[in-house]
C-alpha positions in Angstrom: -4.9 -47.8 1.3 -5.7 -44.1 1.0 -7.5 -42.4 3.8 -8.8 -39.6 1.6 -10.8 -39.5 -1.6 -9.4 -37.3 -4.4 -10.7 -35.7 -7.5 -9.2 -33.6 -10.3 -10.4 -30.0 -10.5 -11.2 -28.3 -13.9 -7.7 -26.8 -13.7 -6.1 -30.2 -13.4 -5.3 -30.0 -9.8 -5.7 -33.0 -7.5 -7.8 -32.0 -4.5 -9.1 -34.0 -1.6 -12.9 -34.2 -1.6 -13.6 -36.3 1.6 -12.3 -38.9 3.9 -12.3 -42.5 2.8 -15.6 -44.0 4.0 -14.1 -47.2 5.4 -13.1 -44.9 8.3 -16.7 -45.1 9.5 -16.2 -48.8 10.2 -12.8 -48.1 11.8 -14.6 -45.8 14.3 -17.4 -48.3 15.0 -14.9 -51.2 15.5 -12.7 -49.0 17.7 -15.8 -48.2 19.9 -16.8 -51.9 20.1 -13.2 -52.9 21.0 -13.2 -50.2 23.8 -16.5 -51.8 25.2 -14.9 -55.2 25.2 -11.6 -54.2 26.8 -13.2 -51.9 29.4 -15.9 -54.4 30.4 -13.3 -57.3 30.6 -11.0 -55.2 32.8 -13.8 -54.2 35.2 -15.1 -57.8 35.4 -11.8 -59.6 36.0 -9.0 -57.2 36.9 -10.2 -54.0 38.4 -9.7 -53.5 42.1 -12.3 -51.9 44.4 -12.2 -48.1 44.5 -10.2 -46.6 47.4 -10.3 -43.0 48.2 -8.7 -40.8 50.8 -10.9 -40.0 53.8 -12.9 -36.8 53.2 -15.6 -35.0 55.0 -17.1 -35.7 58.4 -20.2 -37.3 59.9 -21.6 -33.7 60.4 -21.3 -32.9 56.7 -22.8 -36.3 55.7 -25.8 -35.6 58.1 -26.6 -32.3 56.4 -26.5 -33.6 52.8 -30.1 -33.7 51.4 -31.5 -37.0 50.2 -31.6 -35.7 46.7 -28.4 -33.9 45.7 -29.0 -31.3 42.9 -26.7 -31.9 40.0 -28.2 -30.6 36.7 -30.6 -27.7 36.3 -33.6 -28.0 34.0 -31.9 -25.7 31.5 -28.8 -27.9 31.5 -30.8 -31.0 31.0 -32.8 -29.6 28.1 -29.6 -28.4 26.4 -28.1 -31.9 26.8 -31.1 -33.7 25.2 -31.6 -31.2 22.4 -27.9 -31.5 21.6 -28.2 -35.3 21.8 -31.1 -35.5 19.3 -29.5 -33.1 16.9 -26.2 -35.0 17.1 -27.8 -38.4 16.4 -29.7 -36.8 13.5 -26.5 -35.4 12.1 -24.7 -38.8 12.3 -27.6 -40.7 10.8 -28.2 -38.3 8.0 -24.5 -38.1 7.2 -23.6 -41.8 7.3 -26.7 -43.9 6.5 -26.5 -42.9 2.8 -22.9 -44.1 2.8 -23.9 -47.6 3.9 -26.6 -47.9 1.3 -29.7 -46.4 2.9 -30.7 -43.7 0.4 -33.0 -40.7 1.2 -33.1 -37.0 0.8 -30.8 -36.3 3.7 -29.2 -32.8 3.0 -32.1 -30.7 4.3 -32.4 -32.8 7.5 -28.7 -32.5 7.9 -28.3 -28.8 7.8 -31.4 -28.2 9.9 -30.0 -30.5 12.6 -26.6 -28.8 12.3 -28.3 -25.4 12.8 -30.1 -26.7 15.9 -26.8 -28.0 17.3 -25.0 -24.8 16.5 -27.6 -22.6 18.3 -27.7 -25.0 21.3 -23.9 -24.9 21.6 -23.8 -21.1 21.5 -26.5 -21.0 24.1 -24.5 -23.4 26.3 -21.4 -21.4 26.0 -23.2 -18.3 27.3 -25.1 -20.3 30.0 -22.0 -22.1 31.2 -20.0 -18.9 31.3 -22.3 -16.7 33.2 -24.9 -18.9 35.0 -22.9 -22.0 36.0 -19.5 -22.8 37.5 -17.6 -22.5 34.3 -14.4 -24.1 35.7 -16.0 -27.2 37.2 -15.7 -29.1 33.9 -12.0 -28.3 33.4 -9.1 -30.3 34.9 -7.3 -28.8 37.9 -4.1 -29.7 39.8 -5.9 -32.1 42.1 -7.2 -34.1 39.1 -3.7 -34.3 37.7 -2.2 -35.3 41.1 -4.9 -38.0 41.6 -4.5 -39.3 38.1 -0.8 -39.9 38.9 -1.7 -41.6 42.2 -4.1 -43.9 40.4 -1.4 -44.8 37.8 1.1 -45.6 40.6 -1.5 -47.8 42.4 -2.5 -49.5 39.1 1.2 -50.6 38.7 1.2 -52.1 42.2 2.7 -49.4 44.3 0.5 -49.6 47.4 2.7 -47.0 49.2 1.2 -44.3 46.9 -1.5 -42.4 48.8 -5.1 -43.0 47.6 -6.7 -40.3 45.5 -9.3 -37.9 46.8 -12.9 -38.4 45.9 -14.1 -36.6 42.8 -15.3 -33.1 42.4 -18.6 -32.7 40.5 -17.0 -34.1 37.4 -14.3 -36.8 37.5 -11.2 -36.3 35.4 -12.4 -38.8 32.7 -15.5 -36.7 32.3 -13.5 -33.6 31.9 -11.2 -35.1 29.3 -14.2 -36.5 27.4 -15.7 -33.0 27.5 -12.5 -31.7 25.9 -12.6 -34.3 23.1 -16.2 -33.6 22.4 -15.4 -29.8 22.2 -12.6 -30.5 19.7 -14.6 -32.8 17.5 -17.9 -30.9 17.8 -16.5 -27.4 17.1 -14.6 -28.8 14.1 -17.8 -30.3 12.7 -19.8 -27.1 13.4 -17.3 -24.6 12.0 -16.7 -26.6 8.8 -20.4 -27.3 8.6 -21.3 -23.6 8.7 -19.0 -23.0 5.7 -20.3 -26.0 3.9 -23.9 -24.6 4.1 -22.8 -22.1 1.5 -22.7 -24.9 -1.0 -26.4 -25.8 -0.5 -29.6 -23.8 -0.4 -30.7 -22.8 3.1 -32.7 -20.1 4.6 -29.7 -18.3 6.1 -27.6 -17.0 3.1 -27.4 -17.4 -0.7 -25.7 -20.4 -2.1 -22.1 -19.6 -3.1 -20.0 -22.6 -4.0 -17.2 -20.3 -5.1 -16.6 -18.8 -1.7 -13.5 -20.8 -1.2 -10.9 -22.4 -3.5 -11.3 -26.1 -4.6 -8.4 -27.1 -2.3 -9.8 -25.2 0.7 -13.2 -26.7 0.1 -11.6 -30.1 -0.1 -9.7 -29.7 3.2 -13.0 -28.4 4.7 -14.8 -31.6 3.8 -11.9 -33.7 5.0 -11.9 -32.0 8.5 -15.7 -32.3 8.6 -15.6 -36.0 7.9 -12.8 -36.7 10.4 -14.8 -34.9 13.1 -17.8 -36.9 12.1 -16.2 -40.3 12.4 -14.5 -39.2 15.6 -17.9 -38.3 17.0 -19.2 -41.8 16.1 -16.7 -43.4 18.5 -17.1 -40.7 21.1 -20.9 -41.0 21.2 -20.6 -44.8 21.3 -18.4 -44.5 24.4 -20.7 -41.9 26.0 -23.8 -44.2 25.6 -21.8 -47.2 26.8 -20.9 -45.4 30.1 -24.4 -44.0 30.5 -25.8 -47.6 30.5 -23.2 -49.1 32.8 -24.7 -50.0 36.2 -22.1 -48.1 38.2 -22.8 -44.9 36.1 -26.6 -45.1 36.1 -26.9 -42.6 39.0 -25.2 -40.0 36.8 -27.4 -40.9 33.9 -30.5 -40.5 36.1 -29.3 -37.1 37.2 -29.4 -36.0 33.6 -33.1 -37.0 33.5 -34.3 -36.0 36.9 -31.7 -33.4 37.9 -30.5 -35.0 41.1 -28.5 -37.9 42.4 -28.9 -39.8 45.7 -27.1 -38.8 48.9 -25.5 -42.2 49.2 -24.0 -42.0 45.7 -22.8 -38.5 46.3 -21.0 -39.4 49.5 -19.5 -42.5 48.0 -18.1 -40.9 44.9 -17.7 -37.1 45.6 -15.8 -34.9 47.9 -18.1 -32.3 49.6 -15.0 -30.0 49.9 -14.6 -30.1 46.1 -18.3 -30.1 45.2 -20.2 -28.3 48.0 -24.0 -29.0 48.1 -26.4 -26.1 48.7 -28.6 -26.6 51.7 -32.0 -25.0 51.5 -32.4 -22.0 54.0 -35.4 -23.7 55.5 -33.3 -26.7 56.5 -33.5 -27.4 60.3 -29.8 -27.5 60.4 -29.2 -24.3 58.4 -28.8 -22.3 61.6 -25.9 -24.5 62.8 -22.3 -23.6 62.2 -21.6 -24.4 58.6 -18.9 -27.0 58.1 -16.5 -26.9 55.1 -18.2 -28.4 52.0 -21.8 -27.3 52.7 -23.4 -24.1 51.6 -26.7 -22.6 52.7 -28.8 -21.5 49.7 -30.7 -18.3 49.6 
């Protein structure tokens, strides 16, 4: 079973032209198996979450009822990216499963929207957000080890701390999306030279046949990887215990109770409006006065 499709160039050279399309179904089945295994584990085997004690009643009393999580700009980026990503996947893979339509124009337009949105997000995250909040730190690594020890029945291992703004699994998922997404974007930009667009003249001879073939292979691998990754993302977004996070991507905030249950105010401080009645009190660790 060959994972690549091959063709012979005019010069008699065997070159890869794409991934084998059965990998689409491999990605879909892998996503479905993950759903089944994860849901079964949570239903029958998972233990209740246990965290180290963090914060104090004074901190909890000062947390607002609605804890800001995502700005309007961040939410708009997320949903624009989501629409463009789904458009890319549907236009790329539906023709391969028998649904025929003129997909090329829709595909490169969606790819252009995704590319621009990602470039905007890089600038926005670098200069207007806490850039490092989405990257793993030493506490994440330490707590991951603690969870592993406790999973294997070592109750003497200390419980992990509550999460920062983003748990480790979110950070690792973010890294996987970056790898697959940037691979698809970079190869897709080069592949736009092979079709007529509004950006630059068509030039199918820009690269050699072998380089073009490897470009298509990497683009296809990134695409099928994104199928599984997006399936997992949607699955977690719909799970009951994650709906507070999903709502925050719609409304921009999460409830105080969920914040205090899951997150450590020392690792994710909440900004308190300057007009808050308690803003004149001594500020405990993990709370910031805004303005």
